[in-house]
C-alpha positions in Angstrom: -221.5 -79.0 -41.7 -219.3 -81.9 -40.4 -215.5 -80.5 -40.0 -213.1 -83.4 -41.6 -209.8 -82.1 -39.8 -208.0 -85.6 -40.5 -208.9 -85.0 -44.0 -207.7 -81.3 -44.2 -204.2 -82.4 -42.6 -203.8 -85.0 -45.5 -204.7 -82.3 -48.1 -201.6 -80.3 -46.1 -199.3 -83.0 -46.1 -199.7 -83.8 -49.7 -199.6 -79.6 -50.5 -196.6 -79.3 -48.5 -194.8 -82.7 -49.8 -195.3 -81.3 -53.1 -194.0 -77.9 -53.2 -191.2 -78.6 -51.1 -188.8 -80.3 -54.0 -185.0 -80.1 -54.4 -184.3 -76.7 -54.7 -186.3 -76.1 -51.6 -184.7 -78.9 -49.9 -181.3 -77.7 -50.4 -182.0 -73.9 -49.6 -180.8 -72.8 -53.0 -184.5 -71.9 -54.0 -185.1 -69.9 -51.0 -181.8 -68.1 -51.6 -182.7 -67.5 -55.4 -185.9 -65.7 -54.8 -185.8 -64.5 -51.3 -182.6 -64.7 -49.0 -180.1 -63.1 -51.5 -182.5 -59.7 -51.1 -181.6 -59.6 -47.4 -184.8 -57.9 -45.3 -186.5 -57.1 -48.8 -186.6 -60.9 -49.3 -187.8 -61.4 -46.0 -191.0 -59.0 -46.6 -191.3 -61.3 -50.3 -191.4 -64.1 -47.7 -194.7 -62.7 -46.0 -196.4 -62.0 -49.3 -195.5 -65.6 -50.5 -196.7 -67.0 -47.4 -200.2 -65.2 -47.9 -200.4 -66.3 -51.5 -199.7 -69.8 -50.6 -202.4 -69.8 -48.4 -205.0 -67.9 -50.4 -204.2 -69.1 -54.0 -203.2 -72.9 -53.0 -206.6 -73.5 -51.4 -208.3 -71.4 -54.1 -206.9 -73.7 -56.8 -207.9 -76.9 -55.0 -211.4 -75.4 -54.5 -211.8 -74.4 -58.1 -210.4 -77.7 -59.4 -213.3 -79.6 -57.0 -215.9 -77.4 -58.0 -215.3 -77.5 -62.1 -215.5 -81.2 -61.2 -211.9 -81.8 -63.2 -209.4 -84.1 -62.1 -206.2 -83.5 -64.5 -204.2 -80.0 -64.7 -204.9 -80.4 -68.3 -208.8 -80.0 -67.6 -208.0 -77.3 -65.1 -205.8 -75.5 -67.1 -209.2 -75.7 -69.9 -210.6 -74.4 -66.9 -208.6 -71.2 -66.5 -207.6 -70.6 -70.1 -210.2 -71.6 -72.3 -209.8 -75.0 -74.5 -207.7 -73.7 -77.4 -205.2 -71.7 -75.2 -205.0 -74.7 -72.9 -203.3 -77.3 -75.3 -200.4 -74.8 -75.7 -200.2 -74.3 -71.9 -200.2 -78.1 -71.3 -197.2 -78.7 -73.8 -195.4 -75.5 -72.0 -195.8 -77.1 -68.5 -194.5 -80.6 -70.0 -191.5 -78.7 -71.1 -191.2 -77.2 -67.5 -191.4 -80.6 -65.8 -188.5 -81.7 -67.9 -186.5 -78.6 -66.9 -187.2 -79.0 -63.2 -186.0 -82.7 -63.6 -183.1 -81.8 -64.7 -182.4 -79.4 -62.3 -183.2 -82.1 -59.7 -180.7 -84.2 -61.3 -177.9 -81.4 -61.1 -179.0 -80.8 -57.6 -178.2 -84.7 -57.0 -174.8 -84.1 -58.8 -174.3 -81.2 -56.4 -174.6 -82.8 -53.3 -172.0 -85.3 -54.2 -169.8 -82.9 -55.3 -170.2 -80.0 -52.5 -170.8 -82.5 -49.5 -169.4 -85.3 -50.4 -166.1 -84.5 -52.4 -167.3 -86.9 -55.1 -167.6 -86.4 -58.5 -170.8 -84.5 -60.1 -170.9 -86.9 -63.0 -171.0 -90.0 -60.7 -173.7 -88.2 -58.4 -175.9 -87.9 -61.4 -175.1 -91.2 -62.9 -175.9 -92.8 -59.6 -179.3 -91.1 -59.4 -180.4 -92.3 -62.7 -179.2 -96.1 -62.1 -181.1 -96.2 -58.6 -184.0 -94.5 -60.4 -183.9 -97.5 -63.3 -183.7 -99.9 -60.2 -186.9 -98.3 -58.2 -189.1 -98.2 -61.5 -188.4 -102.1 -62.2 -189.2 -102.8 -58.9 -191.8 -100.3 -58.0 -192.4 -97.1 -56.1 -194.8 -97.6 -53.4 -192.3 -98.1 -50.6 -189.9 -95.0 -52.1 -193.1 -92.6 -51.9 -193.8 -94.0 -48.1 -190.5 -92.4 -47.5 -191.9 -89.1 -47.9 -194.2 -89.4 -44.6 -190.5 -89.3 -42.9 -188.6 -87.2 -45.5 -190.6 -83.9 -45.1 -191.4 -83.8 -41.4 -187.5 -84.4 -40.9 -187.0 -81.5 -43.3 -189.1 -79.0 -41.1 -187.6 -80.2 -37.7 -184.4 -79.7 -39.2 -185.5 -76.0 -40.8 -186.8 -75.2 -37.1 -183.5 -76.5 -35.2 -181.3 -74.1 -37.5 -183.3 -71.4 -37.1 -183.2 -71.7 -33.3 -179.6 -72.0 -33.2 -179.2 -69.2 -35.5 -181.1 -66.6 -33.9 -179.2 -67.0 -30.9 -175.9 -66.3 -32.6 -174.2 -63.2 -32.3 -174.5 -60.8 -35.3 -177.9 -62.2 -36.1 -180.0 -59.0 -35.7 -177.5 -57.0 -38.1 -177.6 -60.2 -40.6 -181.7 -60.2 -40.7 -181.7 -56.4 -41.2 -179.2 -56.1 -44.0 -181.2 -55.2 -47.5 -178.6 -56.2 -49.7 -177.7 -54.9 -53.0 -180.6 -52.2 -53.9 -179.9 -52.5 -57.7 -181.4 -55.6 -57.5 -184.6 -54.4 -55.4 -187.0 -54.8 -58.3 -186.2 -58.2 -58.7 -187.1 -58.8 -54.6 -190.1 -56.9 -55.1 -191.2 -59.4 -57.9 -189.7 -62.6 -56.8 -192.8 -63.7 -54.5 -195.1 -63.7 -57.4 -192.3 -65.2 -59.6 -191.9 -68.0 -56.7 -195.8 -68.9 -56.3 -196.4 -68.8 -59.8 -193.9 -71.3 -60.8 -194.7 -73.6 -57.6 -198.6 -73.7 -58.1 -198.3 -74.0 -61.9 -196.4 -77.1 -61.2 -198.5 -78.5 -58.1 -201.3 -78.5 -59.7 -200.6 -81.8 -61.2 -200.8 -83.3 -58.1 -203.2 -80.8 -56.3 -206.0 -81.2 -59.0 -206.2 -84.8 -58.5 -206.4 -84.8 -54.9 -209.0 -82.0 -54.6 -211.4 -83.8 -57.4 -211.1 -86.9 -55.1 -211.8 -85.0 -51.7 -214.5 -82.9 -53.1 -215.7 -81.2 -49.7 -215.3 -77.8 -50.1 -214.3 -77.3 -46.4 -212.0 -80.0 -46.0 -210.1 -78.7 -49.1 -210.1 -75.1 -48.2 -208.7 -75.7 -44.7 -206.1 -78.5 -46.0 -204.8 -75.5 -48.5 -204.8 -73.0 -45.3 -202.8 -75.6 -43.1 -200.7 -76.5 -46.1 -199.6 -73.1 -47.1 -199.3 -72.1 -43.2 -196.7 -74.6 -43.0 -194.8 -73.9 -45.8 -194.6 -70.1 -44.7 -193.3 -71.4 -41.7 -190.4 -73.3 -43.3 -190.0 -70.4 -45.7 -189.5 -68.0 -42.9 -187.1 -70.4 -40.5 -184.6 -71.3 -43.6 -184.6 -67.4 -44.4 -183.8 -66.7 -41.0 -181.0 -69.5 -40.8 -179.5 -68.5 -44.4 -179.2 -65.0 -43.5 -176.3 -66.3 -41.0 -174.2 -67.9 -43.9 -171.5 -65.5 -45.2 -171.6 -65.4 -49.0 -174.5 -67.5 -49.4 -174.7 -67.2 -53.2 -171.8 -69.3 -53.5 -172.9 -72.5 -52.1 -175.0 -75.5 -54.0 -176.6 -76.7 -50.9 -176.6 -73.7 -48.5 -178.5 -75.4 -45.8 -176.3 -77.9 -45.6 -173.4 -75.7 -45.2 -175.4 -73.8 -42.2 -176.1 -77.4 -40.8 -172.0 -78.3 -41.1 -171.3 -75.2 -38.9 -173.8 -74.9 -36.1 -174.6 -78.8 -35.6 -171.9 -80.6 -37.2 -172.9 -84.1 -35.8 -176.0 -84.0 -37.6 -174.6 -82.8 -41.1 -174.7 -86.3 -42.5 -178.2 -87.4 -41.4 -179.2 -84.0 -43.1 -177.5 -84.7 -46.2 -179.0 -88.1 -46.2 -182.5 -86.4 -46.0 -181.7 -83.6 -48.6 -180.8 -86.5 -51.0 -183.9 -88.4 -50.5 -185.9 -85.7 -51.0 -184.3 -85.0 -54.1 -184.4 -88.5 -55.2 -188.0 -89.1 -54.4 -188.9 -85.9 -56.5 -186.9 -86.8 -59.5 -188.6 -90.4 -59.6 -192.0 -88.5 -59.2 -191.3 -86.4 -62.2 -190.3 -88.8 -64.0 -193.6 -91.0 -63.9 -195.6 -87.9 -64.3 -193.4 -86.9 -67.5 -193.7 -90.3 -68.5 -197.4 -90.5 -68.5 -198.0 -87.1 -70.2 -195.3 -87.6 -73.5 -196.9 -91.0 -74.1 -200.3 -89.0 -74.6 -198.6 -87.0 -77.5 -195.8 -89.4 -78.8 -197.2 -92.9 -79.0 -193.9 -94.7 -77.8 -193.1 -97.4 -75.7 -192.5 -96.9 -71.8 -188.9 -97.6 -71.8 -188.0 -95.5 -75.1 -189.7 -92.0 -73.3 -188.1 -92.9 -69.9 -184.5 -93.4 -71.5 -185.0 -89.9 -73.5 -186.0 -88.3 -70.2 -183.0 -89.6 -68.7 -180.9 -88.4 -71.7 -182.2 -84.9 -71.7 -181.9 -84.7 -68.2 -178.6 -86.0 -67.9 -177.1 -83.6 -70.5 -178.8 -80.5 -68.8 -177.4 -81.6 -65.3 -174.0 -81.3 -66.5 -174.7 -77.5 -66.3 -173.9 -76.3 -62.6 -176.9 -76.5 -60.4 -176.6 -73.0 -59.0 -176.6 -71.5 -62.2 -179.2 -73.9 -63.9 -182.0 -73.4 -61.0 -181.0 -69.4 -61.2 -181.8 -69.7 -64.9 -184.8 -72.2 -65.1 -186.7 -71.4 -62.0 -187.2 -67.6 -62.4 -188.2 -68.1 -66.2 -190.7 -70.7 -65.3 -192.0 -67.8 -63.0 -192.4 -65.6 -65.5 -194.0 -68.1 -67.8 -196.2 -68.9 -65.4 -197.6 -65.4 -64.1 -200.4 -65.6 -66.3 -201.5 -68.6 -64.7 -201.2 -67.1 -61.3 -202.9 -64.0 -62.6 -205.9 -66.0 -64.0 -206.2 -67.9 -60.8 -206.4 -64.9 -58.8 -209.2 -63.3 -61.2 -211.2 -66.4 -61.7 -214.3 -66.3 -59.6 -214.9 -70.2 -57.9 -217.6 -71.7 -59.6 -220.7 -72.5 -57.7 -220.7 -75.5 -55.6 -222.3 -78.6 -57.3 
């Protein structure tokens, strides 16, 4: 069997880039699902790491073997033809909710880190999105080839600085509020269900195109391993931030404290990650909505911006804390079915 390592690394890069969205880049998503629970959250990350590797690889292998090229087709494979119609509409609503969270995150960057108006940050992001959509997105998406490695590099750098700081061991071993420990126990499953449920929109077409089972399997393993490394390094960094629940962009606060000279560079990378994620989501939403509602692209896109803007007026941390765990519960059935469904035979 020919081993296509370059192909596996390409799939891994797509996997990482798909999961590393605005919540991940700011650190707020990691705080919400893991770091707020202290040591329990660290064990949750280890569970998530196993699931990112095993279920991410299985999702792509199953899609390739079932010969489906869209997430609609993959949901039909998992849920059956009738149920998948409702699931696909639900995913559409979830994607709209995530876009709203990202838009709010853009506003939070301006408010918390730049001292500007949150509303200005959101409106500027919408204006820039319109400009990019008019003139084309190829160059913008190519920026991801820089952003994702930069995020990984910053994450590892911050971790190396944090673990040598006084009080790290005590902060790492702190358990947190035991009254919420049951939430910490279920968080890994909510996190994986939410991320894989939405990532299939990108991962399924990639798997269909590649087809080779070995390449897809190792792409999932490598990508899941890289994501686990980022999760662990980010958690080891965030536990050193006092009152980490109070920040919208906690990773930026850590950067300001331990490597202030790179703070503005990091802010630019975080905003770029949010912006590219917003553009990608809007394009995906517009294409899917048009299948259900035969309206012009401009009309649909305007509607998406209007809904996202209205929702983004809610505080970023509050919006993420409400919607992401909710979407995790909604996606749990997806994760369970993906777990128990046997891989189709090779064709």
